[in-house]
Structure formats: structure tokens, C-alpha cells
TITI-909868 format. One line per 3 residues: number of its first residue (from 1); their letters; for each residue x negated, z negated, y of N, C-alpha, C, O, CB. Coordinates in steps of 0.2 Angstrom, whole numbers, m for minus. Glycine has a CB too. Layout:
NUM = a = X:Z:Y:X:Z:Y:X:Z:Y:X:Z:Y:X:Z:Y | ...
***
This chain:
1 = mhh = 111:m117:65:106:m111:65:111:m105:65:115:m104:61:100:m111:59 | 109:m100:70:112:m94:71:110:m89:67:104:m87:67:112:m93:78 | 114:m86:62:112:m80:59:115:m73:61:122:m73:61:113:m81:51
4 = ptq = 112:m69:62:115:m62:64:120:m60:59:118:m61:53:110:m56:65 | 126:m56:61:130:m53:56:127:m48:52:121:m46:54:135:m51:58 | 129:m46:47:127:m40:43:128:m33:47:124:m29:48:132:m40:36
7 = kai = 134:m33:50:135:m27:55:131:m28:60:129:m22:62:142:m27:58 | 129:m33:64:123:m33:69:117:m31:66:114:m26:69:122:m39:73 | 115:m34:61:109:m31:58:108:m25:57:103:m22:58:108:m34:53
10 = kan = 113:m22:53:113:m15:51:113:m10:58:110:m5:57:119:m14:47 | 115:m12:63:116:m9:69:109:m9:71:106:m3:73:122:m12:74 | 105:m14:72:98:m15:74:94:m11:69:91:m7:72:96:m23:74
13 = mnm = 94:m11:63:91:m7:58:92:1:60:87:5:60:94:m8:52 | 98:3:61:98:11:63:94:12:70:91:17:71:106:14:64 | 95:7:75:91:8:81:84:8:79:80:12:83:92:4:85
16 = ats = 81:4:76:74:3:74:71:9:70:66:11:71:74:m4:71 | 75:10:64:72:16:61:73:23:64:69:27:62:76:17:54 | 77:24:69:77:30:73:71:31:76:69:37:76:82:30:77
19 = sap = 68:26:79:61:26:83:55:25:78:50:28:79:61:20:88 | 56:22:72:51:20:67:45:18:70:40:21:71:49:27:63 | 45:12:73:39:9:75:34:7:69:37:6:64:40:3:79
22 = nff = 28:7:71:23:6:66:23:m1:63:22:m7:66:16:7:70 | 24:m1:56:24:m8:53:17:m11:53:17:m18:53:25:m8:47 | 12:m7:54:5:m11:53:2:m11:61:m4:m10:61:0:m6:47
25 = kqg = 6:m13:65:3:m14:72:1:m21:73:1:m25:68:8:m13:77 | m2:m23:79:m3:m29:80:2:m34:79:8:m33:82:m5:m29:85 | 1:m40:76:6:m45:74:10:m44:69:15:m48:68:10:m46:79
28 = spf = 9:m38:65:13:m36:60:14:m42:54:9:m46:53:9:m29:57 | 21:m43:51:20:m48:46:17:m46:40:16:m51:36:27:m50:44 | 14:m41:39:9:m37:34:3:m43:34:1:m44:28:7:m30:37
31 = lkh = 2:m45:40:m5:m49:39:m4:m56:37:m10:m59:36:m8:m48:46 | 1:m58:37:4:m65:34:8:m64:28:12:m69:26:9:m68:39 | 8:m59:24:12:m57:19:11:m63:13:6:m64:11:10:m50:16
34 = pll = 15:m67:11:15:m72:7:13:m70:0:10:m74:m4:21:m77:7 | 14:m64:m2:11:m62:m9:4:m60:m10:1:m61:m15:14:m57:m12 | 1:m58:m4:m7:m56:m4:m11:m63:m3:m13:m64:2:m8:m52:3
37 = tae = m12:m66:m8:m16:m71:m9:m23:m69:m12:m24:m64:m15:m13:m77:m14 | m27:m73:m10:m35:m73:m13:m34:m72:m21:m37:m67:m23:m39:m80:m12 | m30:m76:m24:m30:m77:m31:m27:m70:m34:m30:m67:m39:m25:m82:m33
40 = rtt = m23:m67:m30:m20:m60:m32:m25:m55:m32:m26:m51:m36:m14:m58:m29 | m28:m55:m26:m34:m50:m25:m39:m50:m31:m41:m45:m33:m37:m52:m18 | m42:m56:m33:m47:m58:m37:m44:m54:m44:m47:m49:m47:m49:m67:m38
43 = yei = m38:m56:m45:m35:m54:m52:m34:m46:m53:m34:m43:m58:m27:m57:m52 | m33:m42:m47:m32:m36:m46:m39:m32:m47:m40:m27:m50:m29:m34:m39 | m44:m35:m43:m51:m33:m43:m54:m34:m51:m58:m29:m53:m55:m37:m38
46 = dfl = m52:m38:m54:m55:m40:m61:m52:m33:m64:m56:m29:m67:m52:m47:m64 | m45:m32:m65:m42:m26:m68:m46:m20:m66:m48:m15:m70:m34:m26:m65 | m47:m19:m60:m50:m13:m58:m57:m12:m61:m59:m7:m62:m49:m11:m51
49 = ese = m61:m17:m61:m68:m17:m63:m68:m16:m71:m73:m13:m73:m70:m23:m61 | m63:m18:m75:m63:m17:m82:m61:m10:m83:m63:m7:m87:m59:m22:m85 | m55:m9:m80:m52:m2:m81:m55:4:m80:m54:9:m83:m45:m1:m78
52 = lkl = m59:4:m75:m63:9:m72:m70:9:m75:m74:14:m75:m63:8:m64 | m72:4:m77:m79:3:m81:m84:6:m75:m88:10:m75:m79:6:m89 | m83:1:m70:m88:3:m63:m94:1:m66:m95:m3:m70:m86:m1:m56
55 = kpg = m100:6:m62:m106:5:m63:m109:1:m57:m106:2:m52:m109:10:m65 | m114:m3:m58:m116:m6:m52:m118:m2:m46:m121:4:m47:m122:m11:m53 | m116:m4:m40:m117:0:m34:m113:7:m34:m115:11:m30:m124:2:m34
58 = arl = m108:6:m38:m103:12:m38:m100:14:m31:m100:10:m27:m97:11:m42 | m98:21:m29:m96:22:m22:m88:23:m23:m86:26:m27:m98:29:m19 | m85:19:m19:m78:19:m20:m74:20:m13:m76:18:m7:m75:11:m24
61 = ldv = m68:23:m14:m64:25:m8:m58:21:m9:m54:21:m14:m63:33:m8 | m56:17:m4:m49:12:m3:m45:17:1:m47:17:7:m50:4:0 | m40:19:m1:m35:22:3:m29:19:5:m25:17:0:m34:28:1
64 = gcg = m28:18:12:m23:14:14:m25:6:13:m22:3:9:m15:17:11 | m30:5:16:m34:m1:15:m31:m7:19:m33:m13:17:m41:0:17 | m27:m6:24:m23:m12:26:m28:m16:30:m32:m13:34:m19:m16:21
67 = fgr = m29:m23:29:m33:m27:33:m40:m28:28:m44:m32:29:m29:m35:34 | m40:m24:22:m45:m25:20:m47:m29:14:m53:m30:12:m48:m26:24 | m42:m32:11:m42:m37:5:m46:m35:0:m51:m38:m3:m36:m38:3
70 = hai = m44:m28:m3:m48:m25:m9:m54:m23:m7:m59:m24:m10:m44:m19:m12 | m55:m19:m1:m62:m16:1:m67:m22:1:m73:m21:m2:m61:m12:9 | m66:m28:5:m69:m33:5:m72:m36:m1:m77:m39:m2:m66:m37:10
73 = ala = m67:m37:m6:m68:m40:m12:m73:m36:m16:m77:m39:m20:m62:m41:m16 | m71:m29:m16:m76:m24:m20:m83:m25:m18:m88:m26:m21:m73:m16:m20 | m84:m25:m10:m90:m26:m8:m94:m31:m10:m100:m30:m12:m89:m26:m2
76 = rrg = m91:m37:m10:m93:m43:m12:m96:m43:m19:m101:m47:m21:m88:m48:m11 | m94:m38:m23:m97:m37:m30:m102:m31:m30:m104:m29:m36:m90:m36:m35 | m104:m30:m25:m110:m25:m24:m107:m18:m24:m112:m13:m25:m115:m25:m30
79 = yev = m101:m16:m23:m100:m9:m23:m100:m6:m16:m99:m10:m11:m93:m7:m26 | m101:0:m15:m102:4:m9:m95:6:m7:m92:11:m10:m108:10:m9 | m93:4:m3:m85:5:m1:m84:8:6:m87:7:11:m80:m2:0
82 = vai = m80:14:5:m78:17:12:m70:16:11:m67:18:6:m80:26:13 | m67:13:17:m60:11:18:m56:14:22:m59:14:28:m60:5:19 | m51:17:22:m48:21:27:m40:18:28:m37:16:24:m48:30:25
85 = das = m38:19:34:m31:17:35:m29:20:42:m33:20:47:m30:9:35 | m23:23:43:m21:27:50:m20:21:55:m20:23:61:m13:32:48 | m19:14:54:m19:9:59:m25:7:62:m29:3:59:m16:5:56
88 = aem = m25:8:68:m31:5:72:m31:m3:72:m36:m6:72:m31:8:80 | m25:m5:72:m25:m13:71:m27:m16:65:m31:m20:65:m17:m16:72 | m24:m12:59:m27:m14:53:m34:m14:52:m37:m19:49:m25:m11:49
91 = iav = m37:m9:54:m45:m8:54:m48:m13:58:m54:m16:56:m46:m1:56 | m46:m14:64:m49:m19:67:m49:m26:64:m54:m30:64:m45:m20:73 | m43:m28:62:m43:m35:58:m48:m33:52:m53:m37:51:m34:m37:55
94 = are = m47:m29:48:m52:m28:42:m59:m29:44:m63:m32:41:m52:m21:39 | m62:m26:49:m69:m26:52:m71:m35:53:m77:m37:52:m68:m22:59 | m66:m37:57:m67:m44:58:m68:m48:51:m72:m52:50:m60:m46:62
97 = rae = m63:m47:48:m64:m51:40:m70:m50:37:m73:m54:34:m57:m49:35 | m72:m43:37:m78:m41:33:m84:m45:37:m88:m47:33:m80:m34:33 | m84:m45:44:m89:m48:47:m90:m56:45:m96:m58:44:m88:m48:54
100 = kan = m84:m59:45:m83:m66:43:m86:m67:36:m89:m72:34:m75:m68:44 | m84:m62:32:m86:m63:24:m93:m61:23:m95:m61:18:m81:m59:18 | m97:m58:28:m104:m55:28:m105:m50:23:m110:m50:19:m109:m62:26
103 = vav = m101:m46:22:m102:m40:19:m100:m34:23:m96:m33:28:m97:m40:12 | m104:m29:20:m103:m22:24:m98:m17:20:m99:m16:14:m110:m18:23 | m93:m15:24:m89:m9:22:m89:m4:28:m89:m6:34:m81:m12:20
106 = dfr = m88:2:25:m88:6:29:m80:8:31:m76:12:28:m93:12:27 | m78:4:37:m71:5:38:m69:12:43:m73:14:47:m68:m2:42 | m64:15:42:m62:21:45:m55:21:47:m51:20:42:m65:26:42
109 = qer = m53:22:54:m46:23:56:m46:31:54:m49:35:58:m45:20:64 | m42:33:49:m41:39:47:m35:40:43:m33:36:39:m47:41:44 | m31:46:45:m25:46:40:m27:49:33:m32:54:33:m19:51:44
112 = aeq = m25:47:29:m27:49:22:m26:57:21:m30:60:17:m24:45:16 | m20:59:23:m18:66:22:m24:71:25:m24:77:24:m11:68:25 | m29:68:29:m34:73:33:m40:71:31:m45:73:34:m33:74:41
115 = fas = m41:66:26:m48:64:24:m52:69:21:m50:73:17:m47:59:19 | m58:69:23:m63:73:20:m70:69:20:m72:65:25:m64:80:24 | m74:70:14:m81:67:15:m85:71:12:m83:74:7:m82:61:12
118 = rsq = m92:72:15:m97:77:12:m99:74:6:m101:78:2:m103:78:17 | m101:67:5:m103:64:m1:m97:62:m5:m91:62:m2:m107:57:0 | m97:62:m12:m90:61:m16:m91:53:m19:m96:50:m18:m90:67:m24
121 = fda = m85:52:m21:m84:44:m24:m84:45:m32:m83:50:m35:m78:40:m21 | m85:39:m34:m85:38:m41:m77:36:m43:m75:37:m49:m90:32:m43 | m74:33:m38:m67:31:m40:m64:30:m34:m67:28:m29:m67:25:m45
124 = aic = m57:30:m33:m54:28:m28:m47:23:m30:m45:23:m35:m52:35:m25 | m44:21:m25:m39:16:m26:m34:17:m20:m35:19:m14:m41:8:m27 | m28:17:m22:m22:18:m16:m17:13:m19:m13:14:m23:m19:26:m15
127 = lft = m17:6:m16:m13:0:m19:m8:m2:m15:m7:0:m9:m18:m6:m21 | m3:m6:m18:2:m10:m14:6:m5:m9:7:m7:m3:m2:m15:m10 | 9:0:m13:13:5:m9:11:8:m4:15:10:1:18:1:m7
130 = slg = 4:10:m4:2:14:1:4:21:1:3:25:6:m6:13:1 | 5:24:m5:7:30:m7:14:31:m6:18:28:m9:4:31:m14 | 17:35:m1:24:37:0:27:34:6:33:34:8:27:35:m6
133 = qig = 22:31:10:24:28:16:26:33:21:24:39:21:19:24:19 | 31:31:25:33:37:30:32:34:37:36:29:39:39:40:28 | 28:38:41:27:36:48:29:42:53:33:46:51:21:34:50
136 = ewg = 25:42:59:27:47:64:24:53:61:27:58:63:24:45:70 | 20:53:57:17:60:55:22:63:48:20:68:45:8:59:53 | 27:59:45:30:60:40:28:56:34:24:51:35:30:67:39
139 = enr = 29:59:28:26:56:21:18:58:22:15:61:25:30:60:15 | 16:53:16:8:53:16:6:56:8:0:55:7:5:46:17 | 11:59:5:9:60:m2:3:65:m2:0:66:m7:15:63:m7
142 = glv = 2:69:3:m3:74:4:m9:70:2:m14:74:1:m3:77:10 | m11:65:3:m16:61:2:m19:62:m5:m25:61:m6:m14:55:2 | m15:64:m9:m17:65:m17:m22:70:m17:m28:69:m20:m12:67:m21
145 = arv = m21:76:m15:m25:81:m14:m32:80:m11:m37:82:m13:m21:87:m11 | m32:76:m6:m39:74:m3:m42:69:m6:m48:70:m6:m38:71:4 | m39:64:m10:m43:60:m14:m46:64:m20:m51:62:m23:m40:54:m16
148 = yaa = m43:69:m23:m45:73:m28:m52:76:m26:m57:76:m29:m40:78:m30 | m51:80:m20:m57:83:m17:m63:78:m16:m69:80:m16:m54:87:m11 | m61:72:m14:m66:67:m12:m70:63:m19:m76:60:m18:m62:62:m8
151 = lka = m67:64:m25:m70:62:m30:m75:66:m35:m75:73:m35:m64:60:m33 | m79:63:m38:m84:67:m42:m81:70:m48:m75:69:m48:m89:62:m44 | m84:73:m52:m80:77:m58:m80:70:m62:m85:67:m64:m85:83:m62
154 = ggq = m74:69:m64:m74:63:m69:m72:56:m67:m71:51:m70:m81:63:m72 | m71:57:m59:m69:51:m55:m63:50:m57:m60:54:m60:m69:52:m48 | m60:43:m56:m54:40:m57:m50:38:m51:m54:36:m46:m54:35:m62
157 = fvv = m44:38:m51:m39:36:m45:m34:32:m48:m30:34:m52:m36:43:m42 | m34:26:m45:m28:21:m48:m23:20:m41:m24:19:m36:m31:13:m50 | m18:21:m44:m11:21:m39:m7:16:m41:m5:16:m46:m7:27:m39
160 = evp = m5:11:m36:1:6:m37:6:7:m32:5:7:m26:m2:m1:m37 | 13:8:m35:19:9:m31:24:6:m34:23:4:m40:20:16:m31 | 30:4:m31:36:1:m35:38:7:m39:38:13:m37:41:m3:m30
163 = qra = 41:4:m45:45:9:m49:52:10:m46:56:5:m45:46:6:m55 | 55:16:m46:61:17:m42:67:13:m45:71:9:m41:62:24:m42 | 69:13:m51:74:11:m55:75:4:m53:79:1:m50:74:12:m63
166 = aav = 69:1:m55:68:m7:m54:69:m9:m47:72:m14:m46:59:m10:m56 | 66:m6:m42:66:m7:m35:72:m7:m33:74:m12:m29:61:m3:m32 | 77:m2:m34:84:m1:m32:88:m8:m36:91:m12:m32:86:7:m35
169 = rdl = 86:m9:m42:90:m14:m45:89:m20:m42:94:m24:m42:88:m14:m51 | 83:m22:m40:82:m29:m38:81:m29:m30:79:m34:m27:75:m31:m41 | 83:m24:m26:83:m24:m19:88:m30:m16:94:m30:m18:85:m17:m17
172 = kps = 85:m34:m11:88:m38:m7:89:m36:m1:85:m35:3:85:m44:m6 | 97:m34:0:99:m31:6:97:m36:13:97:m33:18:106:m30:5 | 96:m41:12:94:m46:17:92:m53:15:94:m56:11:99:m47:22
175 = eri = 88:m55:19:85:m62:18:81:m65:24:79:m61:28:80:m63:12 | 80:m71:24:77:m75:29:71:m78:27:72:m83:22:80:m79:32 | 65:m77:30:59:m79:27:56:m84:32:55:m81:38:53:m74:25
178 = gge = 54:m91:31:51:m94:36:55:m100:37:59:m102:33:50:m91:42 | 54:m104:43:57:m111:45:63:m109:50:66:m104:51:52:m117:48 | 65:m115:54:70:m114:59:67:m111:65:70:m106:68:73:m120:61
181 = kry = 61:m112:67:59:m109:74:55:m104:73:55:m100:78:56:m114:79 | 51:m102:67:47:m96:66:50:m94:59:50:m97:54:39:m98:65 | 53:m87:59:55:m84:54:56:m77:54:55:m74:59:59:m86:52
184 = adv = 58:m74:48:58:m66:49:64:m65:45:65:m67:39:53:m63:45 | 70:m61:49:75:m58:46:74:m51:43:72:m47:47:81:m58:50 | 75:m50:37:73:m44:34:79:m41:31:83:m45:28:66:m43:29
187 = vrq = 80:m34:33:86:m31:30:82:m24:27:77:m21:30:92:m29:36 | 85:m23:22:83:m18:17:89:m13:16:94:m15:15:80:m21:9 | 87:m6:16:92:m1:15:89:4:10:84:7:11:94:1:21
190 = yda = 93:7:5:90:12:1:94:18:1:100:17:m1:90:9:m5 | 92:23:4:94:30:4:94:34:m1:89:38:m2:91:33:9 | 98:34:m6:98:38:m13:97:46:m11:94:49:m15:105:37:m17
193 = adq = 99:48:m5:98:56:m4:91:57:m4:89:62:m7:101:59:2 | 87:53:m1:80:55:m2:75:50:m4:69:51:m3:77:58:4 | 78:45:m8:75:41:m11:70:36:m7:64:35:m9:73:44:m17
196 = tis = 72:34:m2:68:30:2:71:23:4:77:22:4:66:34:7 | 66:19:5:68:12:7:66:11:14:60:12:15:66:7:3 | 71:8:19:69:5:24:69:m2:25:74:m5:22:72:8:28
199 = evf = 64:m5:29:64:m13:28:63:m14:36:58:m11:39:57:m17:23 | 68:m18:39:67:m20:46:65:m27:46:69:m31:43:73:m18:50 | 59:m29:49:58:m36:50:58:m38:57:54:m36:61:53:m37:47
202 = rvv = 63:m43:58:64:m46:65:60:m51:65:62:m56:62:71:m48:68 | 54:m52:68:50:m58:67:52:m63:74:51:m61:80:41:m55:67 | 54:m68:73:55:m73:79:51:m79:79:49:m82:74:63:m76:78
205 = qpg = 48:m80:85:44:m85:86:46:m88:93:48:m85:97:37:m83:85 | 46:m95:94:47:m98:101:46:m94:107:41:m93:109:43:m104:102 | 52:m91:110:51:m87:116:50:m80:116:51:m76:120:46:m90:119
208 = rse = 50:m78:109:49:m70:109:52:m68:102:52:m72:97:41:m67:111 | 53:m62:101:54:m59:94:51:m52:95:51:m49:100:61:m59:91 | 49:m50:88:46:m42:87:50:m40:82:52:m43:78:38:m42:85
211 = tyv = 52:m33:82:55:m28:77:50:m24:74:47:m20:78:61:m24:79 | 49:m24:68:44:m19:64:47:m16:58:51:m19:55:38:m22:61 | 46:m10:57:49:m5:52:45:m3:47:39:m1:49:52:0:54
214 = lry = 46:m2:40:42:0:36:46:5:32:51:3:29:39:m5:32 | 45:11:31:49:16:27:44:19:21:39:20:22:52:22:32 | 47:19:15:43:23:10:47:25:5:52:22:3:38:18:7
217 = hlf = 45:31:2:48:34:m3:46:30:m10:41:26:m11:45:41:m4 | 53:31:m14:51:27:m21:51:33:m26:54:38:m25:57:22:m23 | 46:32:m30:44:37:m35:47:34:m42:48:28:m43:36:37:m35
220 = drs = 48:38:m47:49:37:m54:43:39:m57:39:42:m54:55:40:m57 | 42:37:m64:36:38:m67:34:45:m67:29:47:m65:36:36:m74 | 39:49:m69:39:57:m70:37:60:m63:31:63:m63:48:60:m72
223 = els = 40:58:m58:39:61:m51:31:60:m49:27:64:m47:43:56:m45 | 29:53:m51:22:52:m49:16:55:m53:11:56:m51:21:46:m48 | 19:55:m59:14:58:m64:13:66:m62:8:69:m62:17:58:m72
226 = tll = 20:69:m60:19:76:m59:15:77:m52:12:82:m51:27:81:m58 | 16:72:m47:12:73:m40:5:73:m42:2:78:m40:13:66:m36 | 3:69:m46:m5:68:m48:m7:75:m52:m13:77:m51:m6:60:m53
229 = tvd = m3:77:m57:m6:82:m61:m5:88:m58:m9:93:m59:m3:83:m67 | m1:89:m53:0:95:m49:m7:97:m45:m9:102:m44:6:94:m45 | m10:91:m42:m15:92:m38:m22:91:m42:m27:90:m39:m15:86:m32
232 = gfr = m21:91:m49:m27:92:m53:m28:86:m58:m32:87:m63:m33:94:m48 | m26:80:m56:m28:74:m60:m24:74:m67:m19:77:m68:m27:68:m57 | m27:71:m72:m25:70:m78:m23:62:m79:m28:58:m79:m29:74:m84
235 = vea = m17:61:m80:m15:54:m81:m17:51:m87:m15:54:m92:m8:53:m79 | m21:46:m87:m24:43:m92:m20:37:m94:m20:36:m101:m31:43:m90 | m18:33:m90:m14:27:m92:m9:24:m87:m10:26:m81:m19:21:m94
238 = ayg = m4:21:m89:1:18:m85:3:12:m87:5:10:m93:7:23:m85 | 3:7:m82:3:0:m83:9:m3:m79:11:1:m74:m4:m3:m80 | 12:m8:m81:18:m11:m77:15:m18:m74:19:m21:m71:24:m13:m82
241 = ayd = 8:m19:m74:6:m25:m71:m2:m24:m72:m4:m19:m75:9:m31:m74 | m6:m29:m69:m13:m28:m68:m16:m32:m74:m22:m34:m74:m14:m31:m60 | m12:m34:m79:m14:m37:m85:m15:m31:m91:m17:m33:m96:m8:m43:m88
244 = gtp = m14:m25:m89:m15:m20:m94:m8:m18:m98:m9:m14:m103:m20:m22:m98 | m3:m21:m97:3:m20:m101:5:m14:m100:4:m11:m94:9:m25:m99 | 7:m10:m104:10:m3:m105:16:m3:m100:21:m7:m100:12:m1:m112
247 = lse = 17:2:m96:23:2:m91:30:3:m96:30:7:m101:22:7:m85 | 34:0:m94:42:1:m97:46:2:m91:44:1:m85:44:m5:m101 | 52:4:m93:57:5:m87:59:m1:m84:61:m1:m78:64:8:m90
250 = eds = 58:m6:m86:60:m13:m83:54:m15:m78:56:m20:m74:62:m18:m89 | 49:m13:m78:44:m15:m74:45:m13:m66:48:m8:m65:37:m13:m76 | 44:m18:m61:45:m17:m54:39:m13:m52:40:m10:m47:47:m23:m51
253 = tmv = 34:m14:m55:27:m10:m52:25:m5:m57:25:m7:m63:21:m15:m51 | 22:0:m54:18:5:m58:11:5:m56:10:6:m50:21:12:m58 | 6:5:m61:0:6:m60:m2:12:m64:m3:11:m70:m5:0:m60
256 = lva = m4:17:m61:m6:24:m65:m14:25:m63:m16:23:m58:m2:31:m62 | m17:27:m68:m24:28:m69:m24:36:m70:m21:39:m75:m28:24:m75 | m28:39:m65:m29:47:m67:m35:49:m66:m39:45:m63:m26:52:m63
259 = rkg = m38:54:m69:m45:56:m69:m46:63:m66:m42:67:m68:m48:55:m76 | m50:65:m62:m52:71:m60:m56:75:m66:m61:73:m69:m56:70:m54 | m54:80:m68:m58:85:m72:m65:86:m73:m68:87:m68:m55:91:m71
262 = d = m68:85:m78:m75:86:m78:m77:92:m76:m83:93:m76:m78:84:m84
***
């Protein structure tokens, strides 16, 4: 089996990241992400219901909804959900999945940094590294102010992102995922100057291959807390997992819960 050399892979990475193609376009490996199981989604939704103490029929905003796994699961439990994502391809897939699940979700193709709503929400979520992503319009951290404006007084906002130190510590520079004929060569690079990670996915199938790039800013706890509080939120809790374990420096994931002032 032929494996590209590190030099060749990094050359491809530099070429790919310079044009920054959309990771969330049609055929994206995100749609078949091995970690995004139904069991994981249920586990996360159970935590959200408990932590946010959601009332029946609560109105929720899912920011960076991707293919709709959280939005659809929440709608199944009787909540009114508006879910937004900048990717037309992700929204199309999300709508198809909601139809198959026979649930109603208001999916909208919108950039979170520009989102506005006439009616406000009881709570909002932004999960699985949606905050800090870098695309053709730059970083999306401006979404925090938009979420704040969209929430009712006392509304809560849950953000999940990698924790910088642990993400850098555990970074795999390269790996191959899949079998002999269908696989993805993944190359990752951390830029300490601007604290971003670039991930290049070369997805190979019989007769063709596609390259996808994902770039995102890494936050530490202090930076993320500051981002939230500057825009008006009060951080109420910080967890290292969806089991309610308090965040420690060793945790690879940060789940912060913030509240809009009453």
C-alpha cells in the first residue's frame, strides 16, 4: 500500500489551506464522522436537558447545527428548535434527516455572525467545535454577541470546544482512517502564532479522491470565559465532559454554561 510521504502531505496541506475549501460541503467526511453516534447524541441531550432544566416546549437555538443531530434529537423530545449553519449542504442533509425522523425543525442556512431573530429563545447551544471555526469569512467568534441578543433574559448558552493545552498535547500530526480502498489521510498542524489547528482530509475512494480542510481557533478556559463575559454572559459552570465532571487542565474538551443577565 502506498502512503504519501510527510513532505508530500505537508505540501498538499499548504496548497489546500491557502484556498481553504469548505469542510462542510457535499461528500464531507464530517457526515460519516465515527464519533458522532446516536448513543453519543442521546448522552449529550440528556446532559443538556438536565443542566438547562428545560421546560416542556422550550424554544431552542442550535448554532452550527451541521447535519442536525442535536436539533433533531431535541425536536423529538418536544422542543421548538431553530437550527442554523452556514453550509447549504449541511442544511440540506439536516432537512432530509428531520423528514425521515418525522420531526419538525426550522433549519436555516445562515452565518451565525449575522443571525438575528424577532422572537427570543430560552436557551442556545453551540457544540462540537462550532465556535472558532475559520472559513471564507474569517473566524466566527462574533456569533457570541448574536446569541446573546437572541436569548431571553436569563437564557442559557452552552458551548463545547477543545481545550487548547490538551488538544495540542494530544495532536496526531497524521493518521489514516479506513480500509485499503476507501480511506482518509488526515494531516494536522498547529500554528502557535495564531493558536489555530488546520486539518486536511484527503478522502480516497475507487476512481477518485477529494480534499477537505477544516481550520479552527483553539481556546483556553480563560480566553473562552472572557469572550463570553465581554459580550454580556455570566459563566455559571465549566465541565470537562457531558457527565458533569468539573473542568480540569487535563480535559480535552471544555463545556461551558453561561447565562444572559436577568
